[in-house]
C-alpha positions as CSV (number, residue, x, y, z in Angstrom):
1,M,9.8,60.4,26.9
2,T,8.8,60.2,24.1
3,R,12.1,59.5,22.4
4,T,12.0,56.6,24.8
5,V,8.4,55.5,23.0
6,G,9.6,56.0,19.5
7,G,12.9,54.2,20.0
8,A,10.8,50.9,21.6
9,E,8.5,51.2,18.7
10,S,11.5,51.5,15.9
11,T,13.1,48.8,17.8
12,A,10.2,45.9,17.7
13,T,10.1,47.1,14.4
14,R,14.0,46.0,13.8
15,L,13.0,42.6,16.2
16,R,9.4,42.3,14.3
17,T,11.3,42.2,10.8
18,M,14.5,39.7,12.3
19,I,11.4,37.5,13.6
20,A,9.3,37.5,10.1
21,A,13.1,36.5,7.9
22,G,13.7,33.8,10.0
23,D,16.8,35.0,12.4
24,F,15.1,33.4,15.5
25,T,13.8,30.0,15.6
26,P,10.0,29.8,18.5
27,G,11.6,28.8,22.0
28,A,14.8,31.0,21.3
29,Q,15.8,32.8,24.3
30,L,16.4,36.7,23.8
31,S,19.0,37.9,25.0
32,E,18.8,41.3,26.5
33,E,22.9,41.8,26.2
34,R,23.2,40.6,23.1
35,L,20.2,42.1,21.4
36,S,20.9,45.7,23.2
37,E,25.0,45.4,22.1
38,Q,23.1,44.6,18.2
39,L,20.6,46.7,17.8
40,G,22.4,49.8,19.5
41,V,19.4,50.5,21.7
42,S,19.0,50.3,25.7
43,R,18.1,47.8,27.7
44,N,15.0,50.0,29.0
45,T,14.4,50.5,25.0
46,L,14.4,46.7,24.8
47,R,12.4,46.0,27.5
48,E,9.9,48.0,26.1
49,A,9.8,46.7,22.8
50,F,9.9,43.3,24.0
51,R,6.7,44.6,25.6
52,L,5.3,46.1,22.3
53,L,6.5,42.2,21.0
54,A,4.8,40.0,23.9
55,R,1.1,42.3,23.0
56,D,1.5,41.0,19.3
57,R,1.9,37.7,20.5
58,L,5.5,37.3,19.1
59,V,7.2,37.2,22.4
60,E,7.0,35.4,26.0
61,H,7.8,36.5,29.4
62,L,8.8,33.6,31.6
63,F,8.9,34.1,35.3
64,N,12.2,34.4,36.5
65,R,13.2,33.1,33.0
66,G,13.3,35.9,30.1
67,V,11.8,36.7,27.4
68,F,11.0,34.1,24.6
69,V,9.9,33.5,20.8
70,R,6.8,32.3,21.4
71,R,6.1,28.6,20.2
72,L,2.7,28.7,18.0
73,T,0.1,26.1,19.2
74,S,-2.7,24.9,16.7
75,A,-5.3,27.3,18.6
76,D,-2.6,30.2,17.4
77,V,-2.6,29.0,13.4
78,A,-6.5,28.4,13.3
79,D,-6.9,31.6,14.5
80,L,-4.4,32.8,12.3
81,Y,-5.5,31.7,9.4
82,A,-8.9,32.8,9.9
83,A,-7.9,36.5,10.2
84,R,-6.1,35.7,6.9
85,R,-8.7,34.4,5.1
86,V,-11.0,37.7,5.8
87,L,-8.1,40.1,5.1
88,E,-6.3,38.0,1.8
89,E,-10.0,37.9,0.0
90,A,-10.8,41.5,0.4
91,A,-7.8,41.7,-1.1
92,V,-8.5,39.5,-4.4
93,R,-11.7,41.8,-4.8
94,A,-9.8,44.5,-4.7
95,C,-6.8,43.9,-6.9
96,T,-6.9,44.5,-10.8
97,P,-4.9,43.8,-13.3
98,A,-3.4,47.3,-13.4
99,S,-2.3,47.1,-9.4
100,P,0.7,47.6,-7.9
101,A,-0.2,45.4,-5.3
102,L,-0.6,42.9,-8.0
103,A,3.1,43.8,-9.7
104,A,4.6,43.8,-6.1
105,A,3.0,40.4,-5.5
106,A,4.3,38.8,-8.6
107,A,7.7,40.5,-8.0
108,A,8.0,38.0,-5.1
109,V,7.1,34.8,-6.7
110,A,10.1,35.7,-9.4
111,S,11.9,36.2,-6.2
112,A,10.5,33.1,-4.6
113,R,11.5,31.2,-7.9
114,D,15.3,32.2,-8.1
115,A,15.5,31.5,-4.3
116,V,14.3,27.7,-5.2
117,S,16.7,27.6,-8.1
118,A,19.1,28.2,-5.2
119,G,18.1,25.6,-3.1
120,N,17.5,28.4,-0.2
121,W,14.5,27.9,1.6
122,R,14.8,30.3,4.0
123,A,14.8,32.6,1.4
124,V,11.8,30.8,0.2
125,G,9.7,31.3,3.0
126,T,10.5,34.7,3.0
127,A,9.1,35.6,-0.8
128,D,6.0,33.7,0.6
129,I,5.1,35.8,3.4
130,R,6.1,38.6,0.9
131,F,4.0,37.5,-1.4
132,H,0.9,38.0,0.5
133,S,2.0,40.5,2.1
134,E,2.2,42.8,-0.4
135,L,-1.2,41.3,-2.4
136,V,-2.8,42.3,1.1
137,R,-1.7,45.8,0.1
138,A,-4.4,46.2,-3.0
139,V,-6.7,47.0,0.1
140,P,-6.1,51.0,0.7
141,S,-6.0,50.7,4.4
142,E,-2.8,50.5,6.1
143,R,-4.4,50.1,9.2
144,I,-5.0,46.6,7.4
145,W,-1.6,46.8,6.0
146,G,0.1,46.9,9.4
147,L,-2.5,43.9,10.5
148,M,-1.2,41.2,8.2
149,D,2.3,42.1,8.3
150,G,2.0,41.6,12.3
151,M,0.3,38.1,11.0
152,L,2.7,37.5,9.1
153,A,5.5,37.5,11.1
154,E,3.8,35.6,13.4
155,M,3.2,32.8,10.3
156,R,7.1,32.7,10.2
157,L,6.8,30.8,13.5
158,A,4.5,28.8,11.8
159,F,6.3,28.1,9.1
160,L,10.1,27.2,11.3
161,T,7.6,23.9,12.8
162,A,7.5,22.4,9.5
163,E,9.0,19.2,9.2
164,D,10.2,19.7,5.8
165,P,10.0,23.7,5.6
166,A,11.8,22.8,1.5
167,A,8.7,20.6,0.6
168,F,6.5,23.3,2.6
169,H,7.2,26.7,0.8
170,A,7.7,24.4,-2.6
171,Q,4.4,23.4,-2.9
172,F,3.1,26.6,-2.6
173,V,5.2,28.8,-5.4
174,D,3.0,27.7,-8.3
175,R,0.1,28.1,-6.7
176,N,1.3,31.9,-6.0
177,E,1.6,32.2,-9.4
178,A,-1.6,30.8,-10.6
179,I,-3.4,33.3,-8.4
180,V,-1.3,36.0,-10.0
181,E,-2.6,35.1,-13.3
182,A,-5.9,34.7,-12.7
183,L,-5.9,38.2,-11.2
184,R,-3.9,39.4,-14.1
185,A,-6.5,38.2,-16.2
186,G,-9.1,39.9,-14.2
187,D,-10.6,37.0,-12.8
188,P,-11.0,37.1,-9.2
189,A,-13.6,34.9,-8.4
190,T,-11.1,32.0,-9.7
191,A,-8.0,33.9,-7.8
192,S,-10.4,33.7,-4.9
193,E,-10.6,30.1,-5.1
194,L,-7.0,29.5,-5.9
195,L,-6.3,31.1,-2.5
196,T,-9.1,29.5,-0.6
197,G,-7.2,25.8,-1.7
198,Y,-4.0,27.8,-0.6
199,L,-5.1,28.2,2.5
200,D,-6.9,25.3,3.8
201,D,-3.5,23.6,2.4
202,A,-1.5,25.4,4.6
203,E,-3.3,25.8,7.6
204,R,-4.0,21.7,7.6
205,T,0.2,21.2,7.0
206,L,0.7,23.5,9.9
207,L,-1.8,22.7,12.7
208,A,-0.4,19.0,12.2
209,A,3.1,20.2,12.4
210,A,1.9,22.3,15.7
211,A,0.0,19.1,17.2
212,D,3.3,17.1,16.8
213,A,5.9,19.8,18.3
214,R,3.0,20.1,21.7
215,Q,3.8,15.8,21.7
216,D,7.6,16.3,21.7
């Protein structure tokens, strides 16, 4: 039994990473047969992994239809941003110019710039998620890191509803870099102000996209 649970948790982690990378679109059905073969796990293990992902609000079971990647509602988006404000504000307060988390966040910004130059907008989105994940590592709590990573996997589902992913992600690369520079300068107040504006603007854009998606 321990091996089964451990296998389900590992499988859920792999699927969560795939969702965060944009491998599945909102509303996509997850095939037990295909994923069982692709991931090299039994269907029982995969079903338990689906249960864990449903708990994390990444997938949903539809009776007599199967398992689907969730489509986020406007309420989901608002809730995610309320939680992100708490966690990321704590990260800004905890971050110092010498923090390894800041160096990792800066590396994510560099990756985003490279992806913009290559026109790889999916990679830009992944780098943006990585930026916020790394920034929260400034808070010395593995529980908070896990909570943030789970929320950011949900955020990828929200990003995929944006009408123009290129425009959505491109506008935030410079803003991420400005947050990094403020923190490097030892100015958390400015970093906090920049972060607040960033999150407010992103939330407005994604709330509009979620509302449009429900009307389609």
